C-alpha positions as CSV (number, residue, x, y, z in Angstrom):
1,M,-9.0,-17.8,0.7
2,N,-9.8,-19.2,-2.8
3,S,-7.5,-19.1,-5.8
4,S,-9.4,-16.3,-7.5
5,A,-8.9,-14.0,-4.5
6,T,-5.3,-15.0,-4.3
7,S,-4.8,-14.2,-8.0
8,R,-6.5,-10.9,-7.6
9,R,-4.3,-9.9,-4.7
10,A,-1.1,-11.0,-6.5
11,G,-2.2,-9.0,-9.6
12,L,-3.0,-6.0,-7.5
13,A,0.4,-6.3,-5.7
14,I,2.2,-6.4,-9.0
15,L,0.3,-3.4,-10.4
16,G,0.9,-1.6,-7.1
17,L,4.6,-2.1,-7.3
18,L,4.6,-0.9,-10.9
19,S,2.6,2.1,-9.8
20,L,5.0,2.9,-7.0
21,A,8.0,2.7,-9.4
22,D,6.2,5.0,-11.9
23,S,5.4,7.4,-9.0
24,S,9.1,8.0,-8.5
25,M,10.0,8.3,-12.2
26,L,10.2,12.1,-12.1
27,L,12.8,11.9,-9.3
28,L,14.9,9.4,-11.1
29,T,15.2,10.9,-14.6
30,D,18.2,12.8,-15.9
31,G,16.0,14.5,-18.4
32,T,17.3,12.3,-21.3
33,T,16.3,8.8,-20.2
34,P,13.4,9.1,-19.9
35,P,12.7,12.6,-21.1
36,Y,11.0,14.9,-18.6
37,S,7.7,14.7,-20.4
38,V,7.6,10.9,-20.3
39,A,8.7,10.9,-16.6
40,A,6.0,13.4,-15.7
41,L,3.4,11.4,-17.4
42,A,4.6,8.2,-15.8
43,T,4.6,9.9,-12.3
44,A,1.1,11.1,-12.8
45,L,-0.1,7.7,-14.0
46,G,1.7,6.0,-11.1
47,L,0.2,8.2,-8.5
48,V,-3.4,7.8,-9.8
49,S,-2.8,4.0,-10.2
50,L,-1.5,3.7,-6.7
51,V,-4.7,5.3,-5.3
52,L,-6.8,2.9,-7.5
53,V,-4.8,-0.1,-6.3
54,L,-5.5,0.8,-2.7
55,R,-9.2,1.3,-3.5
56,A,-9.3,-2.0,-5.3
57,F,-8.0,-3.8,-2.2
58,Q,-10.8,-2.3,-0.2
59,D,-13.7,-1.9,-2.7
60,G,-13.8,-4.9,-4.9
61,N,-14.2,-4.4,-8.7
62,R,-15.1,-0.7,-9.0
63,P,-11.6,0.8,-9.7
64,I,-10.3,-2.2,-11.6
65,R,-11.2,-1.1,-15.1
66,L,-9.7,2.3,-14.7
67,L,-6.6,0.8,-13.1
68,V,-6.1,-1.7,-15.9
69,G,-6.5,1.2,-18.5
70,L,-4.0,3.4,-16.7
71,R,-1.4,0.5,-16.4
72,V,-1.8,-0.3,-20.1
73,L,-1.2,3.4,-20.9
74,S,1.8,3.3,-18.6
75,A,3.2,0.2,-20.4
76,V,2.6,1.9,-23.8
77,T,4.7,4.9,-22.7
78,A,7.6,2.4,-22.1
79,L,7.5,1.2,-25.7
80,P,9.5,4.1,-27.3
81,A,12.6,2.7,-25.4
82,F,12.7,0.0,-28.1
83,L,12.1,2.4,-31.0
84,V,14.4,5.3,-30.2
85,D,18.2,5.2,-30.9
86,D,20.8,5.4,-28.1
87,V,18.5,4.2,-25.3
88,P,20.7,2.5,-22.6
89,A,20.3,-1.2,-22.2
90,V,19.3,-0.8,-18.6
91,A,16.4,1.5,-19.7
92,Q,15.3,-1.0,-22.3
93,A,15.4,-3.8,-19.7
94,A,13.3,-1.7,-17.3
95,A,10.8,-1.0,-20.1
96,A,10.6,-4.7,-21.0
97,A,10.1,-5.6,-17.3
98,T,7.4,-3.0,-17.1
99,V,5.5,-4.4,-20.1
100,V,5.8,-8.0,-19.0
101,L,4.8,-7.3,-15.4
102,T,1.9,-5.2,-16.5
103,V,0.6,-8.1,-18.6
104,V,1.1,-10.5,-15.8
105,G,-0.6,-8.2,-13.3
106,I,-3.6,-7.6,-15.6
107,L,-4.0,-11.3,-16.3
108,L,-4.0,-12.1,-12.6
109,V,-6.5,-9.4,-11.8
110,G,-8.6,-10.3,-14.8
111,R,-8.6,-14.0,-13.8
112,S,-10.6,-13.1,-10.7
113,D,-13.1,-10.9,-12.6
114,T,-14.1,-12.0,-16.1
115,R,-15.8,-8.7,-16.7
116,V,-12.5,-7.0,-16.8
117,V,-11.2,-9.4,-19.4
118,T,-14.3,-9.4,-21.6
119,S,-15.2,-5.8,-21.5
């Protein structure tokens, strides 16, 4: 297995774990942190992303662009944790981890397919 394929699998694994975490967000919210609307959006993005991760493992590059777009959107939904008052430190740390891991996952996936990075 070449390093490009290894990077791709590692990136997909990271994006898959993030998608799995997002999928459970609606079950984990108390309604305040995160609000139900954000948790519902994260859950929907996570479920669709999870399907795309599974397809990307099987089908090459087809679902990668949509997956990257959804994971970026999911990371963007985590940013208000840094802008809203009274967000617990644990929630801010989770938001920071989400953003950092999203960037790492996308870079690893993009490293194996330059069309994702340049498009």
